[in-house]
C-alpha positions as CSV (number, residue, x, y, z in Angstrom):
1,M,7.1,20.3,1.4
2,A,3.4,20.0,1.3
3,F,1.8,21.7,-1.4
4,V,-0.7,23.5,1.2
5,K,0.0,25.7,4.0
6,S,-2.6,23.7,6.4
7,I,-0.1,20.6,6.6
8,P,2.9,21.6,8.4
9,D,6.4,20.1,7.5
10,S,6.7,17.8,10.5
11,E,2.9,16.8,10.2
12,E,2.8,15.9,6.8
13,S,1.3,12.2,6.7
14,V,-2.0,10.0,5.2
15,A,-3.5,11.5,8.5
16,A,-2.5,15.0,8.2
17,V,-4.1,14.8,4.9
18,M,-7.4,12.6,5.3
19,K,-8.0,14.9,8.7
20,R,-8.8,18.0,6.4
21,F,-11.9,15.7,5.0
22,P,-13.2,13.1,7.7
23,E,-16.5,12.3,5.4
24,Q,-14.2,11.3,2.5
25,A,-11.2,9.4,4.8
26,I,-13.3,7.7,7.2
27,P,-14.6,5.4,4.3
28,I,-11.4,5.3,2.7
29,T,-9.4,4.4,6.0
30,E,-12.5,1.7,7.0
31,L,-11.6,0.3,3.6
32,V,-7.8,0.1,3.8
33,E,-8.5,-1.3,7.1
34,I,-10.1,-3.9,5.9
35,L,-8.3,-4.9,2.9
36,L,-4.9,-4.9,4.7
37,R,-5.9,-6.3,8.1
38,T,-9.2,-7.5,9.1
39,G,-10.9,-8.8,5.7
40,D,-11.2,-12.7,4.5
41,C,-8.5,-14.0,2.7
42,A,-6.0,-16.0,2.5
43,F,-2.7,-13.3,2.2
44,S,-1.3,-12.4,5.4
45,S,-0.8,-8.8,6.8
46,K,2.7,-9.4,5.8
47,Q,1.4,-10.3,1.9
48,R,-0.8,-7.9,1.7
49,E,1.8,-5.2,2.7
50,L,4.3,-6.4,1.1
51,N,1.5,-5.7,-2.6
52,G,0.9,-2.4,-1.2
53,A,3.9,-1.5,-0.7
54,Y,5.3,-2.7,-3.9
55,A,2.2,-0.8,-6.0
56,S,3.9,2.2,-4.2
57,G,7.2,1.1,-5.6
58,V,6.2,0.6,-9.0
59,N,4.4,4.2,-8.7
60,N,7.6,5.7,-7.2
61,C,5.7,7.3,-4.2
62,T,8.5,8.2,-1.7
63,Y,6.2,8.7,1.1
64,C,3.9,5.6,0.7
65,Y,6.6,3.4,-0.3
66,N,8.9,3.8,2.3
67,T,6.4,4.0,4.9
68,H,4.7,0.5,3.9
69,K,8.3,-0.8,3.4
70,A,8.8,-0.6,6.9
71,T,5.0,-1.5,7.6
72,A,6.0,-4.9,5.9
73,E,9.1,-4.7,7.9
74,A,7.4,-4.9,11.0
75,F,5.4,-7.8,9.8
76,G,8.5,-10.0,9.1
77,V,9.4,-9.3,5.4
78,D,13.3,-9.1,5.3
79,E,14.9,-5.6,4.7
80,G,16.2,-5.6,1.5
81,L,13.1,-7.7,-0.5
82,L,11.0,-4.8,-1.4
83,D,14.0,-2.8,-3.2
84,A,14.6,-6.0,-4.5
85,M,11.4,-7.1,-6.1
86,V,10.5,-3.5,-7.5
87,N,14.4,-3.3,-9.0
88,D,14.1,-7.0,-10.6
89,P,10.9,-8.6,-9.0
90,A,11.3,-11.9,-11.4
91,A,15.2,-12.3,-9.9
92,S,14.1,-11.0,-6.3
93,P,14.2,-14.0,-3.6
94,V,10.2,-13.1,-3.2
95,D,8.0,-16.2,-2.2
96,E,7.1,-17.7,-5.8
97,Q,3.8,-18.5,-5.2
98,L,3.5,-14.8,-5.0
99,K,5.1,-13.3,-7.7
100,P,2.6,-13.9,-10.4
101,V,0.3,-11.7,-7.6
102,L,3.4,-9.4,-7.9
103,R,3.6,-9.5,-12.1
104,Y,-0.2,-8.4,-11.9
105,V,0.0,-5.6,-9.5
106,K,2.8,-4.6,-11.7
107,K,0.6,-4.7,-15.0
108,L,-2.5,-3.1,-13.5
109,T,-0.6,0.0,-12.2
110,E,1.6,0.8,-15.2
111,S,-1.2,-0.2,-18.0
112,P,-4.2,-1.2,-16.9
113,S,-5.8,-1.6,-20.0
114,R,-3.5,-4.3,-21.0
115,M,-5.0,-6.6,-18.7
116,V,-6.0,-10.3,-19.7
117,Q,-7.7,-13.2,-18.3
118,A,-3.5,-14.6,-18.6
119,D,-3.0,-12.0,-15.8
120,A,-5.8,-13.4,-13.8
121,D,-5.0,-17.3,-14.4
122,A,-1.4,-16.5,-13.6
123,I,-2.6,-16.1,-10.2
124,F,-5.3,-18.8,-9.9
125,D,-2.7,-21.6,-11.3
126,A,-0.2,-20.4,-8.1
127,G,-3.0,-21.4,-6.0
128,W,-4.9,-18.5,-5.1
129,D,-8.4,-17.9,-4.7
130,E,-10.8,-15.6,-6.3
131,Q,-10.5,-13.7,-3.3
132,C,-7.1,-13.4,-3.3
133,F,-7.8,-12.8,-6.4
134,H,-10.1,-9.9,-5.4
135,Y,-7.8,-8.4,-3.1
136,T,-5.0,-8.3,-5.2
137,V,-6.6,-5.9,-7.3
138,M,-8.6,-3.6,-4.3
139,I,-4.8,-3.2,-2.9
140,C,-3.1,-2.5,-6.1
141,A,-6.2,-0.2,-6.4
142,A,-5.9,1.7,-3.1
143,F,-2.5,1.5,-2.9
144,N,-2.5,3.7,-6.3
145,M,-5.0,5.8,-5.1
146,M,-3.3,6.7,-1.8
147,N,-0.2,7.2,-3.8
148,R,-2.0,10.1,-6.5
149,I,-3.1,11.7,-3.3
150,M,0.1,11.6,-1.3
151,D,2.0,12.7,-4.6
152,G,-0.5,15.1,-5.6
153,Y,-0.4,17.0,-2.1
154,G,3.5,17.3,-2.3
155,V,3.5,14.8,1.0
156,T,6.8,13.4,1.1
157,N,7.7,14.1,5.1
158,T,11.3,12.4,6.5
159,A,12.9,8.9,6.3
160,E,12.7,8.7,10.4
161,F,9.0,9.7,10.4
162,R,8.0,7.6,7.2
163,L,10.0,4.6,9.1
164,S,8.4,5.7,12.5
165,R,5.0,5.8,10.8
166,G,5.1,2.2,9.2
167,R,5.9,0.7,12.2
168,M,3.0,2.1,13.9
169,L,0.6,0.8,10.9
170,A,1.7,-2.7,11.3
171,D,0.9,-2.0,15.3
172,T,-2.2,-0.3,15.5
173,G,-3.9,-0.6,11.7
174,Y,-5.5,2.1,9.0
175,R,-8.1,3.8,10.8
176,I,-7.7,7.6,11.7
177,P,-8.8,8.9,15.2
178,F,-11.3,11.3,14.5
179,S,-12.0,14.3,17.5
180,K,-15.3,15.2,17.6
181,A,-14.4,18.2,16.2
182,A,-13.4,16.9,13.2
183,S,-16.4,14.6,12.5
């Protein structure tokens, strides 16, 4: 149950929180749409979702992790891969080229003040360019922010809702439709 009465249990979601504050929500959802879908980066939507869901898994944010795990799976990520990544990223069967990206996401999430050049160099050495590095940082930051918002609001919802929301995000993207009355 969300911590505020204005969000009914059956409607607990990012959209329910964001629609309350459209002046803040619109730029956030536009940024997330760019980062995860439309921005110019060699990462596929599948890889972008994988990075974001992984950050949420590292944060143990139930709502975001399970929602974005479903989105990543809708893009073709093998079922169980994200759980394996969160439990043991080094031993997980994720593409070797993505492992330095995921190590970066984990470290940036858990101990951001300890980032060093070698962490970034591992991404470059794996064949990713500065654009992908930028998207790694930005996706991680965006998911960390959204994890704090959802956990801060106490949003969890049901497993079925998170699964359906994740699939919907794969189909429609991240923009939240606002009615004229809400804007």
